N, C-alpha and C positions, 0 to 999 in steps of 0.2 A: 480471653484466650488463655488456656491453661498452660502454665509452665511445665506441668507434669508431662504434657504431650511432647514438648520439645525435648525434655530429658529422655522420654521413652524412645523417641526415634534415635537419638544419639547412642543409646545403649543397645537397642535391639538390632539395629542394622549394621553395627560394627563387629558383628561376630566374625570369626575367622573364615575367610573365603579364599578362593584361588587368587594368587598375587602375580604381579609382573615385576621381575627384577631388572633394573637397568643401571649399569655401572655401580655407583656406590649408593644408589637410592632404591627404594622399593615403592611401587605404585600398586595400591590394592583397589580392586573393584568390589564394592559391596552391595550394589544393587544395579541391575540392568533393566531398563524400561523399554519394551518394544514400542515403537511409535509407528502409527499409520497416518499418512497424510490424507486429509480430506480437503481437496483443493489446496489453499495456502495454509491450512491449519494442521498442526501436528496433534494427533489424538492418541491418548493412552487409555487403555481399558482398565477399569477398576470395578469395584462392587460396593454398594452401600446396603448394609443389612442383608447381604446375600442377593441383592437385586443388581443386575448389570448397570453400569454407569460409564459413560464416555466423557472424558475430561480433556479440555485443551491444555496441552503442556505449555505453560505461560511463564517464561522467565521474567516478564515484565510485571507480574503480579507479586506484590510483597508478601501475600498470604493466600492460601487456597480459598476459593470463593465459589459459592452457589448462588444462583438467582433465587428470588423468593418463590417463584413458581416451581423450581426444582425442589426446593425444601418442602413445599407443600406436597408435591407429587410423591416424595419419599417418606412422608409422614414425620418429618423432623420437628422437634419442639424448638422454638426460637426464644432466645434471651435478648433483651434490649441492650444495645450498645450505649455508652455514655452519650449525652446530647452533643458533645463537642466532636465526636468521632464521625467522620465522613469518608466514604470511599471516593477516591479521586482518580480520574483517568483522563484519557484524551478528550479534551474539550468539555469536561463536565464532572459532576460529582453526584453522589446519591447517599441517602441515609442507609444505615446498616444495622444488622442484628448478628447474633452468634448462634451457632448450632453445633452440637456434638454428635458425631456419627459413631455409633457403636458398630464394631465389626466392619472396618474399612479394609477392603481387599485391594492389594496392589502388588503386581509382579510376583504373584504366587504366595505372598505373605498376607496374613490377616492381622490388622492392628486393632486392639480392642476399643480405643477411644481416640478420635481424631477431631480436632476443632476446625470449623470452617467459618469464614465470614459470609453472611447472607445479605445480598443486595445487588443493585446495579442491573444492567441490561442482560437479557438472555443472549446466549452465544450460539444457539442451535445445538448445544450439547448440555450436559448436566451442570457443568461448571468449569472452573480453572484449577489446575494443579500448580501452585505457586512456590515462592522462595522459602516458605517455612519447611518444605520438603527438599526442593532442589538445592537450597543453599546451606544444608546442614554440614557439608564438607566441600570438596571440590566437585565440579560437575563437568562432564564431557558431553557436548552436543554433537552427535554424529548423525544428523538427519539425512545426509546423503545415503546412509546405509541403514536407516530405520531404527536407530537406537539412541537412547540417552542413558548415560552411566553416572552413578554417584561414586566418587573416587576418594581415596585418601593416599596422600604422598608422604612418605617418611624419609627424612634426611635427603631431600632432593633439591638440587639447584633448579631454578625456574627453567633454564635451558633444557633440562632433562624431561620436561613434562609433555612435550609433543612427541611421545614415544613412538607414534606410528609414522613419523616423518623421516624415516631413515633415508639419508641421501637427498632429501628435498629441503628447500628453504621454507622457513616458516616466519611468521611475523609475531611480535610481542606487542600487545597494547597495554599500557599502564591503565589501571582502573582507579576510580574514586573508592577509597576504603569504605567498606560497609559499616553501618552504624545501626545494628538491630535495636528495636524491632522494626522500625519503619523504613530506614534507608538500607534496604537489602538488594537493591537493583544492581545490575551489571552496567556500569556507566564508564565510558571511555571517551577519548578525544578523537574526532575525525577532522579532516581538513577538506573543505569544499571551496574551489576557486581561490585557494590560498588562505581561506579564513578558517580559524580553528573553532570548532563547535563541539558542544557536549552532547553525546548520544547515549541513549539507553538501548542495549541489545536485547530485543524483545521478541521471543518466539511467538508470542500471542498476537502480534500485529501481522496481519496478512501481507502487508507490504510496507516498505520503508516510507517515512514521511517526515518532511521538514516543517517547522513552524513558519508562518508567514514572515515573522520578524527575522528569523535566521536566513531565509531565502533572500530577503532584502539586503542583509549584511553581506551575502555572497554575490550581490549584484543582480538579483532576479526578482521581478515583481509580476503580478498578473498581467500587467500591461506590456511586459517585455516582448520583443519579437519572438515568434515561434511558440509562445506559451499557449497551451490548450486547456480548456476545462476538463476536470477529471472527476466530476460528480461530487457527491456529498460524503464527507467524512463523519463517522459517528463513533461514539465511545461508550463509556461506562454508564453515563446518565442519560437524560432525555434530550440533551442538546445535540445539535448537528452543525456542520460548517462546510462551506464551499472549499473545494480543493482544485488544484491545477497540476499540470505536469510540464516540466521544462527540461531542456538539455543543458546541463552545466558543463563547464570547461573540464574540470577534473574533480575526482574524489580520491582521497588517500586515507587508508585505515592501517595503522601500524606499519607503514612502509609499503603496503600493497596499494598500487596506484592504478587508476582506470581513467581513460580519457573519454570525454563526451557522454557521461552517464545520464540516463533519463531518470529524474527523481521527482516524486510527487511532493507538493507542499500545500499547506492549507492554513486556514485561520483557526488553528487548534492551540490548545493550552497543554503543555507538557511539564508543568511545574518548573523546575530549574533546568530542565534539559532543552536542547534545541532540536533534537531529532530522535525518531525511533528507527533503529535498524531492525527490520522485520524478518519474517520467516523466509523471504526471498533470498536474503543474505545467508541465513543458516543452511538453506538447501544446497548451496554451492560451496560450503566450507565445513571443515571439521574443526571444532573449537573446544579448547580446554580452558575452563575458568578456574584459576587458582585463587580461591576466595581469600585465604589467609595471607597470601603474598600480594594480593591486589594486582594480579597480572592475568592477561588473557592471551593464549597462544592459538594462532589460526593458520590453517593451510587451505589454499584454494583447491577444490576437488573437481572443478570443471562445471559447466552448465551455465544457464542464464544468470546475469548479474546486472542489476540496475538497468533493465531494459535492453541489455546487449548480450551477445553470445561471444565472449572474448575468444579469440583464436591466437595461437602463437604466444601463449604465456611464457615469460622468461624470468630467470632469477636476476638478482641485482647485478650480476656480471654479464648479463645478456644471453646466458645459455638457455636454450629452449627446455621447458619443463616437460617431463613425461607424466601426463595426467591419466594414463591408462589405469582403470579401476582393477586392482588386483585382488579385490575381495572375493573369497570363495563363493561359488554358486549356492543359493539357498538349498536347504536339504528337506524342507517340508512345505506344505501348502501355504501356511501363514507367512513364511519367509518370502515366497513368490508374490503373495498378495501385497505385502508391505512394499516390496520393491516396485511392483506395478503401480502402487499409489504414488510413490515418489516420481516415477516416470510420467505418470498422468499429470501430476502437479507442474511438471516442466514442459508439458505440451507434447511429450513423446509417446503418442498413443499406440503406434504399431508395436514397439517393444513391450509396452505395458500389456497389450492384448496377448502377446505371446507368453508373457509371464503368467497371465491369468489362465491361459490354456493349460499351462503346466499345473497351476494350483487346482484347477477343476479335475484334471486327470488324476491327481493325487488324492483329492477329497471330493468326489462327485456328488456326495449327498449334502454338501454345505451350500445352501442357497445363496448366502451372502456373496460368494465368489461370482456367481452368475450375475447378481445385481451389480457388482463392481465392474464386471466386463461389459455389461449393458451400458453403463455410464460412459466407459471408455469408447465403446463402439459408437454411441450416440455423438460424442464429441468428435469422433473420426468420420462422421458422415455415413455410417453404416446402419441406416435406420431399420431395415428389415431384420438384420442380425441382432440389433439391440432389442427390438420388440420380442424376438424369440427368447433372448436371454432373460428379459423381465418376466416372461411367462414361466420359464423354468425356475427362476428365483422364487416366484410366488407359489409354484407347485410344491417346492421344497419347504417353504415357510410362508403360509398364507397370511401370517400376522406381521410380516415385514412392512412397516408403515412407510419407510423410506422408498423401498422398491415400488410400492403401490402408488405413492404420490408421484414418483418419477414416471411410472407407466401412464398415469392419468395425464401428466404433462405432455407425453408423447401423443396420447389420443386427442388431446385438445389441439395440438399442432397439426394432427392429421384430420382435423374436422370431424372428430367422432365424440361430440359432447355427451352422447348417451353412454358410451363405454367409459368415458372419464368420470361421469357422474356415478356409475356403479362402483368404481374403485374408491372414489372420494366418500361415498356413503359408508363403505366398510371401514375406512379410516376414521371417519367422524364418530362412528359408533364405538370404536375401540380406544380412541385416545382419552387419556385423563383430561378433565376439564381445564387444568392449568397448563397443558402441554404447549410449548413454544410453537409446535407445528400448526396450531390452530390459526395462526396468522396467515401462513401460506395456504392453508385449507380454505379460509374465508375468501382469499383472492381467487383460488381456482374454482371454487363453487360458484362464484360470480361469473367467471368465464364460461362455466358449464351451464349457466342459466338456472342454477338452483339458489335463487335469491334469498328465500327464507332461511335455508340452512347456512348461507353465507353470513347473514346478519347474526345468527346465533353464534357462529364461530368468532366473529369480530367481538361480539359482546363478551364471550368467555375469555378471550385473550386480553382485552382491555381491563377486565376486572382483575385478572391475576398478574398484570404487568403495569403497575402504577407509575414506575419511573424508568421505563425502557426507552432506549434511543429510537426504537421503531414505532413509538406511539403515534407519531404523525402519519405514518403509513397506514396504520390500522384505523385511525380516526377518519382519514380520507376515504378508506375503503368502505367503512360503514356509512359515511355520508353519501357516497356514490350509490350504494345499493339501495338505501332508503329513498334516494331521489328517483331511482328507476321504478321502485315500487309505488312511488307517490304516497309514502307513508311516514308519519312522524316527521314532518318537514321542519318543525321547530328544533327537534333533536338533531336532525341532519344538518341544519344550519349551524348549530352549536359545534358539531363535530368538525365541519369544514373550517369554521373560524378558528378553532383550537389548532387544527393542523397547520393553517396558514400562519398562525402566531409563531409556531415553532419553525416553520420553513417558509418565510414570506416570499411571495412571487412565484411559487412553484406552479407551473402551467397546468399540470393535471389536477391540482387541488383547486385552482381557480375555475377550471372547467366543471368540476363537481359542484362547486358552490353556485356556478351560473345555472346549472340545471335545477338546483333547489329553488333558486330565486325565480326562475321561469315558471316552475310549478306553483309557486306562491303568488304569481301574478306581478312580481316586482320586475317589470320588463327593463326599465332603465338600468337598474342595478345588475340584472343578468347580462345585458349588453356590455356594460363596463367590464364585467368579469371575463366575458368571451373575448373582448378586445385585448385585455391584458394577457390572457392566455395565448393569444395569437400575435403578440407584439413582435416576435422574431420571424413570423411568416412573411415571405416576400414572393408575391406572384411572379411567374407562373409556377415556381417550385413549391411543392407541398409534401410534407412528410405524411406518411399514412396515418400517424396518430392525430394529425391536424384535421383530417377529413371529417371526423365526427364533430369537432369543435366548429368548423366552418358550417357544416350542415345545421347544427343546432342554432348557430348565430343567424342563419338564414331564416329560421322559424321566428326568432325574436324580432328580426328586422321586419318581417312580413306583418307581425302583429302590431308593430309600431308604425306601419304605413310606408316603410322604405322598400317599395317593390323592386326597384332596380338593384339596390344593394342585396336584397334577398335572393334575387335570381343569379347574381354574380357569385355569391357564396355557394348557392346550391349547385351551380354548374361546376365550380372548381372542386367541390367535395365529391360529386358523382364521378368526375373524371378521374379522381385519385382512388376512390373506393366505391364502386357501383352499389355495393350491398348496404351502404350506410342508410339509405332511405328505408329499406325493410327493417333495419335495426330500430329506427325511430318509430315505425308503425308498431313493432312489438312492444314498445314502451307506451303506446297510446298517444304518440305525438304525430302531428301532421301539419302540413303547411296550410 
């Protein structure tokens, strides 16, 4: 990492710009980054060598990062990191390299040399914008209004820094002092169920999460009453972990208290921290991080918080707070688009669609706004209107891979595999070999019945993502498609075994391996895998996804001479999904 780069940022961005004067202090804004929410992820637009790049704004990343696949896609030269240097994140680590980006564009400025760490999992974007930029001075996270601002305060008391909170209470959270270059995180203390815990405030985390050990200290375990499974938590490396969600008694952050929050916790590793406070918290707060003073000032701006929609927020004296948003209306299409993205991320689709109507009226030639409205309409259950918007988005920009993949998903859901296959073939031809989108493309091509193309995409993705958290998903996908094709069954078995090594006991992975073993004539092993995949199946209830597994198990049982067991499984499968028998015939399987 070049120290020249750090000096360059400090000099170049502190040029005289408009300032805000407050009492005896002066607060200067020297860079404003427009932020667009993509689900729970805050995205900033940048450019690398003149080519557009979308980065996750990640306050939890100590340095800006690219995945290896992104570095390849942008033609960057890699330099090896020292052998002791590892990227560490939630529940994993990964090897790393360095790359220097020439002509890095950000917020209208072009910087001639910017260093990035290269490594870790793909994020669905080009990479992460981390603390080597966000932490060069103070930073204001104003995600509720679609901006992040780099700030400098001169001769200001800490109490003066929440300059927007006129007449409103605010909280101050003491922070662990930063110790560059590696301890640059925003770390403060939160209290859950009366237990003090150390938390990293991390915009790059889609949702807040506690470690298993911290949850236990607060009196909650996976076996506690009311605790529910919350899926798999993944992070920077190839590891993954189970997670749960529970209702805790209280959470307090800097004097801001909330009763009965719903908080996710998991068997994750967070270094010395106990919790990540994620983008869900940032979306409902305006936050000023005074890095030099090691303080963070926050105001609640309204909206969902820890699984709740707080109503009747009051100040410490019990006076009701006026949370009316007094921010001026956007003045351009981009402003309406950013506000719509925030509203969509909060599940408020009707006002989001109304904002996108305004964006399209102001800039009817921009296809991206039609695609954004299509996603909002799809989430709002307006399928025909969403389909029309996807069509208009692709008329304006036929090369929009995101819109084309989304439309293919709609077509698959509408039982139009031919139309989906047409969209996916265009994307397949256009994407770079290293694109992260090849994983979802492989899955969708499988669903569309394009099995050879599906295998090719899984191959390409796995080759360019050697240490990604989603490798188990890709390995299982390739195993399953090879099993359907009855091709390279040794390789398919290796894939399924590798996926199950990373995520033991995963039902869908066991189902894939069972089909491979059935194809190989290993009937006892296939039956054991089908039994394990169906261990949570309790007749007469059957999840639709279990219908295939039951039907396939009936074929194995019949081959083993268990006619009664085979008939019982077949009847249960056909009752839940009558089309499952035809699916088996297309694979060349029959009873």
